[in-house]
Structures are given as structure tokens and as C-alpha cells.
VOPAGU-2260 file (C-alpha; in pm, 1 decimal, decimal comma):
REM VOPAGU-2260
SITE   aa  ch    i         X         Y         Z
SITE  MET   A    0    1864,3    2542,6   -1685,9
SITE  ALA   A    1    1607,0    2783,8   -1809,3
SITE  GLY   A    2    1328,6    2557,8   -1766,4
SITE  PHE   A    3    1360,5    2497,1   -1422,5
SITE  ILE   A    4    1347,9    2877,9   -1339,0
SITE  ASN   A    5    1029,3    2950,4   -1548,0
SITE  ALA   A    6     857,2    2654,8   -1430,5
SITE  PRO   A    7     526,7    2683,0   -1294,1
SITE  ASN   A    8     464,3    2628,2    -927,7
SITE  HIS   A    9     217,1    2349,0    -878,6
SITE  VAL   A   10     273,9    2330,6    -507,6
SITE  PRO   A   11     -27,6    2556,4    -389,3
SITE  GLU   A   12    -277,1    2377,3    -624,0
SITE  LYS   A   13    -173,4    2029,2    -486,5
SITE  GLN   A   14    -163,9    2189,1    -137,9
SITE  ARG   A   15    -517,4    2302,5    -181,4
SITE  TYR   A   16    -630,9    1946,8    -292,3
SITE  TYR   A   17    -487,2    1774,3      -1,5
SITE  GLN   A   18    -601,5    2020,8     252,7
SITE  GLN   A   19    -962,3    2001,4     129,6
SITE  ALA   A   20    -966,0    1638,0     100,7
SITE  PHE   A   21    -799,5    1633,8     454,0
SITE  LYS   A   22   -1085,1    1888,8     594,9
SITE  ASN   A   23   -1351,7    1643,8     465,5
SITE  HIS   A   24   -1177,5    1390,6     710,2
SITE  THR   A   25   -1025,2    1151,1     434,9
SITE  ARG   A   26    -705,9     963,3     535,0
SITE  LEU   A   27    -383,2    1084,3     389,3
SITE  TRP   A   28    -299,4     743,0     254,6
SITE  LYS   A   29    -646,8     775,5      72,3
SITE  ILE   A   30    -610,5    1109,1     -95,3
SITE  GLY   A   31    -368,2    1057,9    -397,6
SITE  PRO   A   32    -472,1     940,6    -736,4
SITE  ARG   A   33    -272,2     629,5    -736,7
SITE  SER   A   34    -362,4     519,1    -352,8
SITE  GLY   A   35    -592,1     261,5    -442,6
SITE  ILE   A   36    -354,7      73,8    -632,5
SITE  ILE   A   37     -71,3     108,2    -359,6
SITE  ILE   A   38    -316,9      31,9     -78,6
SITE  THR   A   39    -439,2    -269,3    -287,3
SITE  THR   A   40    -113,1    -371,2    -364,6
SITE  PHE   A   41      12,2    -353,1       8,3
SITE  ASN   A   42    -311,0    -547,1     116,2
SITE  ILE   A   43    -241,4    -832,9    -113,9
SITE  ALA   A   44     120,9    -860,6       4,2
SITE  MET   A   45      40,2    -829,8     357,6
SITE  TRP   A   46    -241,6   -1079,2     381,8
SITE  GLY   A   47     -85,9   -1331,1     137,9
SITE  THR   A   48     207,7   -1350,5     357,3
SITE  PHE   A   49     -28,1   -1380,6     684,0
SITE  GLY   A   50    -205,8   -1656,9     516,7
SITE  ALA   A   51     114,6   -1846,2     423,4
SITE  SER   A   52     287,7   -1811,7     734,6
SITE  MET   A   53     -51,3   -1942,2     902,4
SITE  TYR   A   54     -69,0   -2228,2     635,7
SITE  ALA   A   55     297,6   -2314,2     698,0
SITE  MET   A   56     269,4   -2275,7    1102,4
SITE  THR   A   57     -53,1   -2514,1    1072,4
SITE  ARG   A   58     147,2   -2791,5     868,8
SITE  LYS   A   59     434,3   -2739,3    1110,8
SITE  VAL   A   60     184,2   -2808,6    1407,0
SITE  LEU   A   61      57,9   -3086,0    1239,5
SITE  GLY   A   62     371,9   -3243,7    1176,5
SITE  TYR   A   63     462,1   -3187,2     813,8
SITE  ASN   A   64     785,9   -3026,5     731,7
SITE  THR   A   65     708,0   -2921,6     399,8
SITE  TRP   A   66     455,0   -2701,6     209,2
SITE  PHE   A   67     281,8   -2940,6     -10,5
SITE  GLN   A   68     379,0   -3316,2      44,5
SITE  GLU   A   69     341,4   -3535,7     340,0
SITE  ASP   A   70     705,5   -3604,2     462,4
């Protein structure tokens, strides 16, 4: 329990880091060190789902009820 009491407080330095980036008009979701990985993963999932939905919708409009075969 003593480690929690004597632990250094890193909040002010992280707060300065975020406030400085915010003053430079950097979007909040682009400030963090892992934000590039998170945004890339989100974009792949979002556009992949959108593309799959459009593909399935197009096949349905053309009269095919399956993803790959002509039924």
C-alpha cells in the first residue's frame, strides 16, 4: 500500500502535453501516442463493414441471395 501513497503524480505533465497539443489545434483523438493505431483499426473496421454491406446490397438488388455463388 505504501507504493500508492509515495507514487509520483504524472497528471500535471500529461495535462501539459494534452493542453499544448490542443493549443496547436490538434484533434483530441490524434493526440495520444497510440491514437494512430486506434484510428487505423477503426477506419479498417468501418470501411470494411461499409464495403461488405454495399457488396451484399448490390448482390441482393441483382437477385443473388448469397455472397459468392450465383444461386
